[in-house]
C-alpha positions in Angstrom: 25.6 -21.2 17.2 24.4 -19.3 20.3 25.3 -15.7 21.1 25.6 -14.8 17.4 26.2 -11.1 16.7 24.2 -9.1 14.2 25.8 -8.2 10.9 25.8 -4.6 11.9 27.6 -5.3 15.2 30.3 -7.4 13.4 30.8 -4.6 10.8 31.1 -2.0 13.5 33.6 -4.1 15.4 35.7 -4.5 12.2 35.7 -0.7 11.7 36.8 -0.1 15.3 39.6 -2.7 15.0 40.9 -1.1 11.8 40.8 2.4 13.3 42.6 1.3 16.5 45.3 -0.6 14.5 46.2 2.6 12.7 47.3 4.2 15.9 50.1 1.6 16.6 53.7 2.8 17.3 56.6 1.3 15.3 58.4 -1.6 17.0 62.0 -0.8 17.9 63.6 -4.2 17.7 67.1 -3.3 18.9 65.8 -1.6 22.0 63.4 -4.4 22.9 66.2 -6.9 22.3 68.4 -5.1 24.8 65.4 -5.0 27.3 64.8 -8.8 26.9 68.5 -9.6 27.4 68.7 -7.4 30.5 65.5 -8.9 32.1 66.6 -12.5 31.5 70.0 -11.8 33.0 68.5 -10.0 36.0 66.0 -12.7 36.8 68.1 -15.8 36.0 65.9 -17.0 33.2 68.1 -19.2 31.0 66.4 -18.5 27.6 63.3 -17.0 26.0 61.7 -16.1 22.7 59.4 -13.1 22.3 57.0 -12.5 19.4 55.0 -9.3 19.1 52.3 -8.7 16.5 51.8 -5.0 15.8 50.9 -3.0 12.7 50.1 -6.3 11.0 53.7 -7.6 11.3 55.2 -10.2 13.7 58.5 -9.2 15.2 60.7 -12.0 16.7 63.4 -11.8 19.4 65.5 -14.5 21.1 67.8 -14.3 24.1 69.9 -16.6 26.3 70.4 -20.4 26.0 68.2 -23.4 25.5 70.1 -25.6 27.9 72.5 -24.6 30.7 74.6 -27.7 30.4 75.1 -27.5 26.6 75.1 -23.8 26.1 73.2 -23.9 22.9 71.9 -20.4 22.0 68.2 -19.6 21.8 67.1 -18.5 18.4 63.8 -17.3 17.1 63.1 -20.6 15.5 63.6 -22.5 18.8 60.6 -24.6 20.0 59.3 -24.4 23.5 56.5 -26.2 25.4 53.5 -23.9 25.7 51.6 -25.8 28.4 48.1 -24.7 29.0 48.1 -22.1 26.2 47.3 -25.3 24.3 43.8 -25.0 25.7 43.1 -22.1 23.4 43.9 -24.4 20.4 41.6 -27.1 21.7 38.8 -24.5 22.2 39.3 -23.3 18.6 38.9 -26.8 17.3 35.6 -27.2 19.2 34.4 -23.9 17.9 35.3 -25.0 14.3 33.1 -28.0 14.7 30.3 -25.8 16.1 30.7 -23.5 13.2 30.3 -26.4 10.8 27.1 -27.5 12.5 28.6 -30.7 13.8 28.4 -29.8 17.5 26.0 -28.0 19.8 27.8 -26.2 22.6 24.9 -26.7 24.9 24.6 -30.4 24.3 25.3 -32.7 27.2 28.7 -34.4 27.0 27.1 -37.9 27.5 25.0 -37.3 24.3 28.2 -37.0 22.3 30.4 -39.4 24.4 28.2 -42.1 25.9 31.3 -43.5 27.7 31.8 -40.2 29.6 31.6 -40.7 33.4 33.1 -39.2 36.5 32.5 -40.1 40.1 29.4 -37.9 40.5 26.5 -39.5 38.6 24.3 -36.4 38.5 27.2 -34.2 37.2 27.9 -36.9 34.6 24.3 -36.7 33.4 24.2 -32.8 33.2 27.6 -31.4 32.2 27.6 -29.6 28.9 30.3 -28.8 26.3 30.0 -25.1 27.1 30.7 -25.8 30.7 33.9 -27.6 29.8 34.9 -24.7 27.6 34.4 -22.0 30.2 35.6 -24.0 33.2 32.3 -24.2 35.0 31.8 -28.0 34.8 33.1 -28.4 38.4 35.2 -31.4 37.4 38.4 -31.8 39.4 41.0 -30.2 37.2 44.3 -31.9 37.7 43.8 -35.5 36.8 47.0 -36.8 35.2 47.1 -40.3 33.8 49.8 -41.8 31.5 47.7 -43.9 29.1 50.5 -44.6 26.7 51.8 -43.3 23.4 49.2 -44.8 21.2 46.5 -43.0 19.3 44.0 -44.4 21.8 45.5 -42.4 24.7 42.6 -40.0 25.1 40.0 -42.8 24.9 41.9 -44.6 27.6 42.2 -41.4 29.6 38.4 -41.1 29.6 38.2 -44.5 31.2 40.7 -43.5 33.8 38.6 -40.4 34.7 35.7 -42.4 36.1 36.9 -41.9 39.7 37.5 -38.1 39.3 35.4 -36.0 41.7 34.0 -32.5 41.7 35.3 -29.2 43.1 31.8 -27.7 43.0 28.3 -28.4 41.4 28.2 -27.7 37.6 27.7 -24.1 36.9 28.1 -22.9 40.5 31.5 -21.2 40.0 34.5 -21.0 37.7 37.3 -23.6 38.5 40.0 -24.3 36.0 39.8 -27.9 34.8 42.5 -29.4 32.6 40.6 -32.7 33.0 37.6 -31.0 31.2 39.8 -30.0 28.3 40.9 -33.6 27.8 37.2 -34.5 27.5 36.9 -31.8 24.8 39.9 -33.3 23.0 38.1 -36.6 23.0 35.0 -35.0 21.6 37.1 -33.6 18.8 38.4 -37.1 18.0 34.9 -38.7 18.0 33.4 -36.0 15.7 36.3 -35.8 13.3 37.2 -39.5 13.2 40.9 -38.8 13.7 43.2 -38.0 16.6 43.3 -34.7 18.4 46.8 -34.2 17.0 45.8 -34.8 13.4 42.7 -32.6 13.8 45.0 -29.7 14.9 47.2 -30.2 11.8 44.3 -30.3 9.4 42.0 -27.6 10.9 44.5 -25.2 12.6 48.1 -25.5 11.7 47.7 -25.9 7.9 45.2 -23.0 7.3 47.3 -20.7 9.5 50.7 -21.7 8.2 51.9 -22.9 11.6 54.9 -24.8 10.4 56.7 -24.8 13.8 53.8 -26.0 16.0 53.5 -29.7 17.0 52.5 -32.1 19.7 54.7 -35.2 19.6 58.4 -35.5 20.7 59.5 -37.0 17.4 58.2 -33.9 15.7 59.9 -31.5 18.1 63.2 -33.2 17.5 63.2 -31.8 13.9 63.8 -28.4 15.5 66.0 -26.6 18.0 64.2 -27.4 21.3 64.3 -25.7 24.7 65.1 -27.7 27.8 63.1 -26.9 30.9 64.9 -25.6 34.0 63.8 -25.5 37.6 65.1 -23.9 40.8 64.4 -21.8 43.9 64.0 -18.0 43.7 67.4 -16.3 43.6 69.2 -19.4 42.3 70.3 -20.3 38.7 67.8 -23.0 37.7 69.1 -26.5 36.6 67.8 -28.6 33.7 64.9 -30.9 34.3 65.6 -34.7 34.2 63.7 -35.2 31.0 62.7 -32.9 28.1 59.0 -33.8 28.4 57.7 -35.0 31.7 54.0 -35.0 30.6 52.2 -38.0 29.0 50.8 -37.8 25.5 47.3 -37.9 27.1 48.0 -34.4 28.4 47.8 -33.1 24.8 44.5 -31.2 24.7 45.2 -29.3 28.0 48.9 -28.8 27.7 50.8 -30.8 25.1 51.6 -28.3 22.3 55.1 -27.1 21.5 55.8 -24.1 19.2 57.8 -21.1 18.4 56.8 -17.7 19.9 56.0 -16.5 16.4 53.7 -19.4 15.7 51.8 -18.6 19.0 51.5 -15.0 17.9 50.2 -16.3 14.5 47.6 -18.3 16.3 46.5 -15.3 18.4 46.3 -13.3 15.2 43.4 -15.5 14.1 41.3 -13.8 16.9 42.8 -10.3 16.3 41.8 -10.5 12.6 38.3 -11.8 13.3 38.8 -15.4 12.2 40.7 -15.1 9.0 44.2 -16.3 8.1 46.8 -13.8 6.7 45.9 -14.9 3.1 42.3 -14.1 3.7 41.1 -17.7 4.2 38.2 -17.8 6.7 39.1 -20.3 9.4 36.6 -19.3 12.1 33.4 -17.3 11.6 33.4 -13.8 13.0 30.5 -14.9 15.3 32.6 -17.8 16.6 35.5 -15.5 17.4 33.2 -13.0 19.1 31.7 -15.9 21.1 35.1 -17.0 22.3 35.9 -13.5 23.4 32.6 -12.7 25.1 32.3 -13.0 28.9 30.7 -16.3 29.8 31.4 -16.4 33.6 32.7 -13.9 36.1 35.9 -14.8 37.8 36.1 -14.8 41.6 39.7 -13.7 41.1 39.6 -11.0 38.4 43.3 -10.3 38.4 45.1 -13.5 37.6 44.0 -13.8 34.0 41.1 -11.4 33.8 37.7 -10.5 35.2 35.8 -13.1 33.1 36.4 -16.3 31.2 35.1 -16.9 27.7 35.0 -20.0 25.6 38.7 -20.9 25.9 40.3 -17.6 26.9 40.8 -15.5 30.0 39.2 -12.1 29.3 40.2 -8.7 30.7 39.8 -4.9 30.1 42.8 -2.6 30.4 41.9 1.1 30.1 38.6 0.1 28.6 40.3 -2.0 25.8 39.2 -5.6 25.6 41.9 -8.3 25.7 42.3 -12.1 26.0 45.1 -14.4 27.1 46.4 -17.5 28.7 49.4 -18.7 30.6 51.0 -22.1 30.3 53.5 -24.1 32.4 55.1 -27.5 32.1 58.0 -28.9 34.2 60.5 -26.1 33.8 58.9 -24.1 31.0 56.5 -21.1 31.2 54.5 -19.5 28.4 52.5 -16.4 28.2 50.1 -14.9 25.6 48.2 -11.6 25.8 46.3 -9.9 23.0 44.4 -6.6 22.5 42.4 -7.2 19.3 41.1 -3.6 19.1 44.8 -2.5 19.0 46.0 -5.2 16.6 48.5 -6.2 19.3 49.5 -9.7 20.5 52.5 -10.6 22.8 53.8 -14.1 23.1 56.7 -14.9 25.5 58.1 -18.4 25.9 60.7 -19.2 28.6 62.6 -22.3 29.7 62.5 -21.8 33.4 63.6 -19.5 36.2 61.4 -18.8 39.3 61.1 -15.2 38.3 60.0 -15.8 34.7 56.6 -14.3 35.6 58.3 -11.0 36.5 60.0 -10.9 33.1 56.7 -11.4 31.4 54.8 -8.8 33.5 57.5 -6.2 32.9 57.7 -6.8 29.2 53.9 -6.9 28.7 53.3 -3.7 30.7 56.0 -1.8 28.8 55.0 -3.2 25.4 51.3 -2.5 25.8 52.0 1.0 27.0 54.3 1.9 24.1 52.6 0.1 21.3 48.9 0.4 22.3 48.8 3.3 24.8 47.2 0.9 27.3 48.1 0.6 31.0 48.4 -3.0 32.3 47.1 -2.9 35.9 49.2 -4.1 38.8 47.9 -6.1 41.7 48.9 -5.7 45.3 47.9 -4.5 48.8 46.0 -1.2 48.9 47.7 2.0 50.0 45.1 2.2 52.7 45.2 -0.4 55.4 42.3 -2.8 55.2 41.1 -4.4 58.5 39.8 -8.0 58.3 38.8 -10.5 60.9 41.0 -13.5 59.9 39.0 -16.1 61.8 36.3 -17.0 59.2 39.1 -17.9 56.7 41.3 -20.1 58.8 41.1 -23.9 58.4 41.7 -26.5 55.7 40.7 -26.3 52.0 40.9 -29.5 50.0 40.6 -30.8 46.5 41.8 -34.1 45.0 45.6 -34.2 45.4 46.0 -30.9 47.1 45.5 -29.4 50.6 45.6 -25.7 51.5 45.8 -24.8 55.2 45.1 -21.2 56.3 46.3 -20.1 59.7 46.6 -16.9 61.7 49.9 -15.0 61.2 50.3 -12.8 64.3 53.8 -11.7 63.5 55.5 -10.4 60.3 54.0 -9.5 57.0 50.3 -10.3 56.5 47.5 -11.5 58.8 47.2 -15.0 57.4 49.5 -17.7 56.2 48.6 -20.1 53.4 50.4 -23.5 53.2 50.0 -25.5 49.9 51.0 -29.2 49.8 50.3 -32.4 48.1 47.6 -34.8 49.5 46.2 -38.2 48.7 48.4 -39.7 46.0 50.5 -36.6 45.7 51.3 -36.4 49.4 55.0 -35.8 49.9 55.7 -35.3 46.2 56.9 -31.7 46.7 57.9 -29.5 49.7 55.0 -27.5 51.2 54.8 -23.9 49.8 53.9 -20.9 52.0 52.3 -17.6 51.2 51.8 -14.6 53.6 48.4 -13.0 53.0 47.7 -9.2 53.2 44.1 -8.1 53.0 43.2 -6.0 49.9 39.4 -5.6 50.1 36.4 -6.9 52.0 32.8 -7.1 50.9 29.8 -9.1 52.1 30.3 -11.6 49.3 34.1 -11.7 48.8 37.3 -11.0 50.7 40.5 -10.5 48.6 44.0 -11.0 49.9 47.4 -10.4 48.2 49.8 -13.2 48.8 53.6 -13.7 48.3 56.2 -16.1 49.5 58.9 -13.5 50.2 59.7 -9.9 49.7 61.2 -10.4 46.3 58.1 -12.1 44.8 55.2 -10.5 43.1 51.8 -10.4 44.7 49.1 -13.0 43.7 45.4 -12.8 44.5 43.8 -15.2 47.0 40.0 -14.8 47.1 37.7 -16.2 49.8 34.0 -16.3 48.9 30.8 -18.4 49.2 28.6 -20.1 46.7 24.9 -19.6 46.5 24.3 -22.5 48.9 26.6 -20.9 51.5 29.5 -23.3 51.1 32.9 -21.6 51.6 35.6 -21.6 49.0 39.0 -20.1 48.2 40.0 -19.2 44.7 43.7 -19.6 44.2 45.6 -20.1 40.9 42.2 -19.9 39.1 40.9 -23.0 40.9 38.1 -23.2 43.4 38.8 -25.2 46.5 36.1 -25.9 49.1 36.6 -25.4 52.8 36.9 -28.8 54.5 37.7 -28.0 58.1 
C-alpha cells in the first residue's frame, strides 16, 4: 500500500509509544465518577458512559439514566448509538482489504463498482477510494435514503445516489461526506462477498473481542440500550419518538451501536499499532500509520483537527499526535479522542442534552491534562479585537438540502449572523438556527470567525475561504458549502 513506513521508522515509533505510556498517571475512578455525575447533572444530560484507556487498562464509568420516562439506570454495559464514529470502523475494513492486497486505495471507484454513478459524470469517472476515505471526493455528504431492511440495502442505496450532486470538484477541498462512506461500505461488500455488517463481525469485532458492538436493532435488544433525548438549551430533553430513526442503509456512515468500553477497545487497535490485546495482528503497522498520517489540510483546523487522515480527524496537542471522531444520531452523541504516543483513549457516549458537547470538552480537557500531561486547546475569539470587513462574506451558501444565509449584524455580539435552515426536500423540516459570528483571524486566503447561538453556548469555528479557481466557500461543521448568491 502507498505511504508505507520504513522498518526503522516503525520500530522508532514503537519505542516512543512505549516510553510515553510509561509516564501515565493512575486513574482515580471514584473522583472521575463524581466528576461525570456532576457534569451530567449540571448540563441536563440524561445519561452517559465513559471509558478511558490508560496504562494498558480500560476503566469504565456510567452515570444517569437511559430513558427519562422509564428511569432505567445507565450501567457500563449499556449500549449507545455511536453515529459517525462508525466511519472509523468502515475505514478500518477498507484498510484491511488494502493490507490483504484486495484493494488499491488509488483505484477509481467505477473500476471496483461499475454501477457507481452520481449526477456529475466527470466526477463519477475520476473519484478514487482514497478520496472517499479522506473526504475529498466532493460528493454531497448528506444523502439519506431508506432502502429497506434487506441485505441488499447498500446496493439499492447506490442506485438512489445517482442524482446526488457535488459540493466541490474532487480533490479541491475537504468536505465531510457520509454518502461517500456508504460507497465504501458497498465496496467492502463486493470485495468480501458478504454484507457490511457481517464483514465487521468477521474482520473487526471477533479479532478485537468486541462482544457489545452491533449494527442491527434485533442485536441491540439483547442488551441494556440507551434511548435518545432531544431538547433546547437549558431544558431537560425528552425521549425521541423512536429508538432508531436512521435506516439500515445508514450503517457504514453511522449505524453502529456499542458500549463505551468497546469503542475504547477499537481505538486501542490504533494505539497499539494494529494488534489486538492477545497479540493478534489485525492491521499492519503501515496501515495504522497511513490512517493516522495527514492526507488533507482542514480549512477548519479546530473542529476535529488540523488534518484528515484515512478515516480519522487528526490533531496535535502540545506536539503530541492524536486522532478522533464525533458521532450524532437523533438524540445521541458520541465522542472519541486518542493520543497513541501516550497510550490514552477517551470514549464518551451520551443519550442527549443540548450541552453534551460541553460535558465532553470538559472531561477530555481534564483527563488529557491529568493522564497525559497534554493541554487540549480551546477555540474562541482572540483577546485582541480583529477588524474585518463583513461585506465579502454576506450572501447565501447552498448545498443539497441546506441553505446558509450570512447577513450583517450591526447590533449585539458579533459582526455577522449565520442562519442555517433546510432547503429543497428538507425545507421546513426544522426551525432555522442562528449563530452570531465574531472574527478570530483574517489572512489573504482564509477568514476565521467564532460562532455561537447564545452566551451559554461554546464557540464553533466558521471559516470563509476560496478554492484555487477563486470560488468562495464557507467551512462549517466540517462541510464545505459554496457561495450561491
